[in-house]
C-alpha positions in Angstrom: -35.8 124.6 25.2 -33.8 126.4 28.0 -31.1 124.9 29.9 -31.9 124.5 33.5 -29.3 124.1 36.3 -26.3 124.1 33.9 -23.2 124.5 35.9 -19.6 125.2 34.9 -16.7 125.2 37.5 -13.1 126.4 37.1 -10.3 127.2 39.8 -11.8 130.7 40.2 -15.4 130.5 39.3 -18.6 128.5 39.4 -21.1 129.6 36.8 -24.7 128.4 37.0 -27.3 129.0 34.4 -30.9 128.9 35.8 -33.6 128.9 33.0 -33.2 131.0 30.0 -31.9 134.1 31.2 -30.6 134.0 34.8 -26.9 133.4 35.6 -25.1 133.2 38.8 -21.3 133.8 38.9 -19.6 132.7 42.0 -15.9 133.7 42.3 -13.7 132.3 44.8 -10.9 133.6 47.0 -9.1 137.0 46.9 -10.4 138.9 43.8 -7.8 141.2 42.6 -6.6 142.5 39.1 -5.5 139.0 38.1 -9.0 137.8 38.4 -10.5 140.4 36.0 -9.9 138.3 33.0 -11.9 135.3 34.3 -14.6 137.6 35.6 -15.0 139.5 32.2 -14.9 136.1 30.3 -17.7 134.5 32.6 -19.7 137.7 32.3 -19.4 138.0 28.5 -20.3 134.3 28.1 -23.4 134.9 30.2 -24.4 137.8 28.0 -23.6 136.1 24.7 -26.0 133.3 25.9 -28.9 135.7 26.6 -28.6 136.6 30.3 -31.0 139.1 31.5 -30.2 138.9 35.1 -26.6 138.1 36.4 -26.0 137.6 40.0 -22.4 137.9 41.3 -22.5 135.7 44.4 -19.5 136.8 46.7 -20.2 134.2 49.4 -16.8 132.4 48.5 -14.8 135.6 48.0 -12.6 136.6 50.8 -11.7 140.0 49.4 -12.5 142.2 46.4 -10.1 144.8 45.3 -11.1 148.3 44.0 -10.2 147.1 40.4 -12.8 144.3 40.7 -15.4 146.8 42.3 -14.9 149.1 39.2 -15.3 146.1 36.9 -18.6 145.2 38.6 -19.8 148.7 38.1 -18.9 148.4 34.4 -20.8 145.1 34.3 -23.8 146.9 35.8 -23.6 149.5 32.9 -23.6 146.7 30.4 -26.6 145.1 31.9 -28.4 148.5 32.1 -27.7 149.0 28.4 -29.4 145.6 27.7 -32.3 146.3 29.9 -31.0 143.7 32.3 -29.9 143.8 35.8 -26.7 143.0 37.7 -27.3 141.6 41.2 -24.5 141.5 43.9 -25.1 138.9 46.7 -22.9 139.2 49.8 -22.7 137.4 53.1 -23.5 139.4 56.2 -20.4 139.9 58.3 -22.0 137.9 61.2 -22.4 134.9 58.8 -26.1 134.2 59.2 -27.6 135.6 56.0 -26.8 137.4 52.9 -27.8 140.6 51.0 -28.9 140.4 47.4 -29.2 143.8 45.8 -29.6 145.0 42.2 -27.2 147.7 40.9 -29.6 149.8 38.8 -27.5 152.8 38.5 -24.6 153.3 36.0 -21.4 155.2 36.2 -20.0 156.6 39.4 -23.2 156.1 41.4 -23.3 152.5 40.4 -19.6 152.1 41.5 -20.5 153.7 44.9 -23.4 151.3 45.2 -21.0 148.3 44.5 -18.4 149.8 47.0 -20.9 150.4 49.8 -22.3 147.0 49.5 -18.9 145.3 49.5 -17.6 147.4 52.4 -20.7 146.5 54.5 -19.9 142.9 53.8 -16.3 143.4 54.8 -14.9 142.1 51.5 -13.8 145.4 49.9 -9.9 145.4 50.1 -8.2 148.4 51.8 -4.8 147.0 52.7 -3.0 147.7 49.5 -2.2 145.4 46.4 -0.2 142.7 48.2 -2.4 141.4 51.1 -6.0 140.9 52.1 -7.7 139.5 55.2 -9.9 136.6 55.0 -13.1 136.1 57.1 -11.0 134.8 60.2 -8.9 138.0 60.1 -5.8 136.2 58.8 -3.6 138.1 56.2 -3.3 136.6 52.8 -0.9 137.2 50.1 -2.1 137.8 46.5 -1.8 134.2 45.7 -4.4 133.4 48.4 -1.8 131.7 50.7 -1.6 132.6 54.4 0.8 135.5 55.4 3.3 134.5 58.0 
């Protein structure tokens, strides 16, 4: 029998299994290179347990680095290889809705799809490795704390 509504939460991620083959991974905060291990582990766990659709819900992510966008493109490639789909969910910049989009193309095109979607949602980082801006426009250090 399939597990329904199973949720696991850590400091950086909430992972929810819906039915037998749908997983939602919800990372929190600024997603930079140091978050890659957690993201890959959550993704691999979902795959190992039979995920056919994985949704990366970025509603709680304040910024996403290019490294993480590249990892999301690689995750899309892995899902395509398994006849599955990686979905990216991002909030609208105005805050009154979200976009849920499948990444069905691998390689560079998949990376461009991920990057364009994140950029439209204003979460793709472009300020360099040490700082990001949250939804209010305040700068944050890599550790997530406010920048003075």
